[in-house]
Jmol script that loads the backbone (N, CA, C; Angstrom):
load data "model"
ATOM      1  N   MET A   1      89.657 138.382  22.576  1.00  0.00           N
ATOM      2  CA  MET A   1      88.381 137.632  23.213  1.00  0.00           C
ATOM      3  C   MET A   1      88.482 136.971  24.474  1.00  0.00           C
ATOM      4  N   MET A   2      87.691 137.516  25.448  1.00  0.00           N
ATOM      5  CA  MET A   2      87.718 137.086  26.997  1.00  0.00           C
ATOM      6  C   MET A   2      86.967 136.019  27.056  1.00  0.00           C
ATOM      7  N   TYR A   3      86.566 135.282  26.264  1.00  0.00           N
ATOM      8  CA  TYR A   3      85.579 133.997  25.930  1.00  0.00           C
ATOM      9  C   TYR A   3      85.151 133.093  27.221  1.00  0.00           C
ATOM     10  N   GLN A   4      86.540 132.740  27.657  1.00  0.00           N
ATOM     11  CA  GLN A   4      86.957 131.491  27.970  1.00  0.00           C
ATOM     12  C   GLN A   4      86.501 132.389  29.733  1.00  0.00           C
ATOM     13  N   SER A   5      87.631 133.463  30.083  1.00  0.00           N
ATOM     14  CA  SER A   5      87.071 133.785  31.421  1.00  0.00           C
ATOM     15  C   SER A   5      85.651 134.007  31.867  1.00  0.00           C
ATOM     16  N   ASP A   6      84.847 134.483  30.562  1.00  0.00           N
ATOM     17  CA  ASP A   6      83.313 134.717  30.966  1.00  0.00           C
ATOM     18  C   ASP A   6      82.804 133.308  30.929  1.00  0.00           C
ATOM     19  N   ILE A   7      83.105 132.088  30.571  1.00  0.00           N
ATOM     20  CA  ILE A   7      82.542 130.923  31.236  1.00  0.00           C
ATOM     21  C   ILE A   7      82.961 130.518  32.730  1.00  0.00           C
ATOM     22  N   PHE A   8      84.083 131.097  32.993  1.00  0.00           N
ATOM     23  CA  PHE A   8      84.962 130.963  34.255  1.00  0.00           C
ATOM     24  C   PHE A   8      84.070 131.552  35.043  1.00  0.00           C
ATOM     25  N   TRP A   9      83.367 132.434  34.693  1.00  0.00           N
ATOM     26  CA  TRP A   9      82.478 133.210  35.653  1.00  0.00           C
ATOM     27  C   TRP A   9      81.104 132.866  35.741  1.00  0.00           C
ATOM     28  N   VAL A  10      80.778 132.178  34.738  1.00  0.00           N
ATOM     29  CA  VAL A  10      79.144 131.882  34.724  1.00  0.00           C
ATOM     30  C   VAL A  10      79.566 130.458  35.847  1.00  0.00           C
ATOM     31  N   GLU A  11      80.105 130.070  35.480  1.00  0.00           N
ATOM     32  CA  GLU A  11      80.360 128.732  36.240  1.00  0.00           C
ATOM     33  C   GLU A  11      80.175 128.855  37.897  1.00  0.00           C
ATOM     34  N   GLN A  12      81.594 129.911  38.123  1.00  0.00           N
ATOM     35  CA  GLN A  12      81.521 130.214  39.542  1.00  0.00           C
ATOM     36  C   GLN A  12      80.160 131.236  39.794  1.00  0.00           C
ATOM     37  N   LEU A  13      79.401 131.791  39.427  1.00  0.00           N
ATOM     38  CA  LEU A  13      77.833 131.957  39.703  1.00  0.00           C
ATOM     39  C   LEU A  13      77.295 131.023  40.298  1.00  0.00           C
ATOM     40  N   ILE A  14      77.463 130.118  38.973  1.00  0.00           N
ATOM     41  CA  ILE A  14      75.890 128.720  38.682  1.00  0.00           C
ATOM     42  C   ILE A  14      76.752 128.152  40.301  1.00  0.00           C
ATOM     43  N   ALA A  15      78.175 127.666  40.269  1.00  0.00           N
ATOM     44  CA  ALA A  15      78.601 126.710  41.683  1.00  0.00           C
ATOM     45  C   ALA A  15      77.896 127.563  43.213  1.00  0.00           C
ATOM     46  N   TYR A  16      78.345 128.584  43.063  1.00  0.00           N
ATOM     47  CA  TYR A  16      77.733 129.859  44.367  1.00  0.00           C
ATOM     48  C   TYR A  16      76.185 130.008  44.617  1.00  0.00           C
ATOM     49  N   CYS A  17      75.593 129.495  43.810  1.00  0.00           N
ATOM     50  CA  CYS A  17      74.031 129.510  43.675  1.00  0.00           C
ATOM     51  C   CYS A  17      73.556 128.357  44.394  1.00  0.00           C
ATOM     52  N   ILE A  18      74.329 127.084  43.525  1.00  0.00           N
ATOM     53  CA  ILE A  18      74.182 125.607  43.955  1.00  0.00           C
ATOM     54  C   ILE A  18      74.222 125.434  45.812  1.00  0.00           C
ATOM     55  N   ALA A  19      75.520 126.127  45.897  1.00  0.00           N
ATOM     56  CA  ALA A  19      75.989 125.815  47.858  1.00  0.00           C
ATOM     57  C   ALA A  19      75.232 126.957  48.414  1.00  0.00           C
ATOM     58  N   ALA A  20      74.751 128.224  47.638  1.00  0.00           N
ATOM     59  CA  ALA A  20      73.753 128.689  48.688  1.00  0.00           C
ATOM     60  C   ALA A  20      72.325 128.316  49.121  1.00  0.00           C
ATOM     61  N   ILE A  21      71.949 127.291  48.259  1.00  0.00           N
ATOM     62  CA  ILE A  21      70.916 126.702  48.137  1.00  0.00           C
ATOM     63  C   ILE A  21      70.881 125.192  49.022  1.00  0.00           C
ATOM     64  N   LEU A  22      72.033 124.755  48.952  1.00  0.00           N
ATOM     65  CA  LEU A  22      72.418 123.793  49.907  1.00  0.00           C
ATOM     66  C   LEU A  22      72.400 124.120  51.095  1.00  0.00           C
ATOM     67  N   TRP A  23      73.166 125.088  51.087  1.00  0.00           N
ATOM     68  CA  TRP A  23      73.143 125.809  52.421  1.00  0.00           C
ATOM     69  C   TRP A  23      71.834 125.756  53.575  1.00  0.00           C
ATOM     70  N   CYS A  24      70.626 126.558  52.766  1.00  0.00           N
ATOM     71  CA  CYS A  24      69.620 126.696  53.123  1.00  0.00           C
ATOM     72  C   CYS A  24      68.793 125.375  53.585  1.00  0.00           C
ATOM     73  N   ILE A  25      68.974 124.452  52.824  1.00  0.00           N
ATOM     74  CA  ILE A  25      68.494 122.948  52.874  1.00  0.00           C
ATOM     75  C   ILE A  25      69.089 122.676  54.328  1.00  0.00           C
ATOM     76  N   ILE A  26      70.539 122.515  54.202  1.00  0.00           N
ATOM     77  CA  ILE A  26      71.344 121.822  55.732  1.00  0.00           C
ATOM     78  C   ILE A  26      70.762 122.547  56.674  1.00  0.00           C
ATOM     79  N   ASP A  27      70.710 123.963  56.796  1.00  0.00           N
ATOM     80  CA  ASP A  27      70.457 124.765  57.351  1.00  0.00           C
ATOM     81  C   ASP A  27      68.819 124.538  58.310  1.00  0.00           C
ATOM     82  N   LYS A  28      67.899 124.292  57.306  1.00  0.00           N
ATOM     83  CA  LYS A  28      66.588 123.748  57.708  1.00  0.00           C
ATOM     84  C   LYS A  28      66.366 122.732  58.438  1.00  0.00           C
ATOM     85  N   ILE A  29      67.136 121.694  57.867  1.00  0.00           N
ATOM     86  CA  ILE A  29      67.261 120.318  58.260  1.00  0.00           C
ATOM     87  C   ILE A  29      67.544 120.316  59.975  1.00  0.00           C
ATOM     88  N   ASN A  30      69.101 121.017  59.943  1.00  0.00           N
ATOM     89  CA  ASN A  30      69.586 121.637  61.404  1.00  0.00           C
ATOM     90  C   ASN A  30      68.840 122.233  62.127  1.00  0.00           C
ATOM     91  N   SER A  31      67.785 123.310  61.661  1.00  0.00           N
ATOM     92  CA  SER A  31      67.177 124.130  62.813  1.00  0.00           C
ATOM     93  C   SER A  31      65.941 122.658  62.666  1.00  0.00           C
ATOM     94  N   ARG A  32      65.024 121.932  62.201  1.00  0.00           N
ATOM     95  CA  ARG A  32      64.513 120.981  62.773  1.00  0.00           C
ATOM     96  C   ARG A  32      64.944 120.010  63.732  1.00  0.00           C
ATOM     97  N   LYS A  33      66.193 119.443  63.102  1.00  0.00           N
ATOM     98  CA  LYS A  33      66.616 118.360  64.304  1.00  0.00           C
ATOM     99  C   LYS A  33      66.488 119.441  65.220  1.00  0.00           C
ATOM    100  N   HIS A  34      67.272 120.416  65.435  1.00  0.00           N
ATOM    101  CA  HIS A  34      67.465 120.997  66.847  1.00  0.00           C
ATOM    102  C   HIS A  34      66.115 121.652  67.851  1.00  0.00           C
ATOM    103  N   ILE A  35      65.090 121.424  66.922  1.00  0.00           N
ATOM    104  CA  ILE A  35      63.689 121.797  67.359  1.00  0.00           C
ATOM    105  C   ILE A  35      63.623 120.647  68.275  1.00  0.00           C
ATOM    106  N   LYS A  36      63.481 119.627  67.661  1.00  0.00           N
ATOM    107  CA  LYS A  36      63.049 118.253  68.443  1.00  0.00           C
ATOM    108  C   LYS A  36      63.437 117.819  69.424  1.00  0.00           C
ATOM    109  N   ASP A  37      65.235 118.347  69.331  1.00  0.00           N
ATOM    110  CA  ASP A  37      66.173 118.061  70.390  1.00  0.00           C
ATOM    111  C   ASP A  37      65.662 118.753  71.840  1.00  0.00           C
ATOM    112  N   THR A  38      65.379 120.068  71.369  1.00  0.00           N
ATOM    113  CA  THR A  38      64.949 120.935  72.880  1.00  0.00           C
ATOM    114  C   THR A  38      63.627 120.527  73.359  1.00  0.00           C
ATOM    115  N   GLU A  39      62.591 120.300  72.603  1.00  0.00           N
ATOM    116  CA  GLU A  39      61.228 119.131  72.683  1.00  0.00           C
ATOM    117  C   GLU A  39      61.381 118.356  73.692  1.00  0.00           C
ATOM    118  N   GLU A  40      62.165 117.992  73.269  1.00  0.00           N
ATOM    119  CA  GLU A  40      62.502 115.770  74.322  1.00  0.00           C
ATOM    120  C   GLU A  40      62.960 116.315  75.947  1.00  0.00           C
TER     121      GLU A  40
END
end "model"
wireframe off; spacefill off
backbone 0.3
color backbone group
C-alpha cells in the first residue's frame, strides 16, 4: 500500500495552499504600504 506517500502528497498540498494564502496577504500589505509611500 502507498498510504504513506498519499499522506505526504496531502501534506504538500496543504502546505502549498497555506503558502499561497500567506503570499496573498503579504502582497496586499506590501501594496498598501507602497500606495501610502507614493501618496506622501
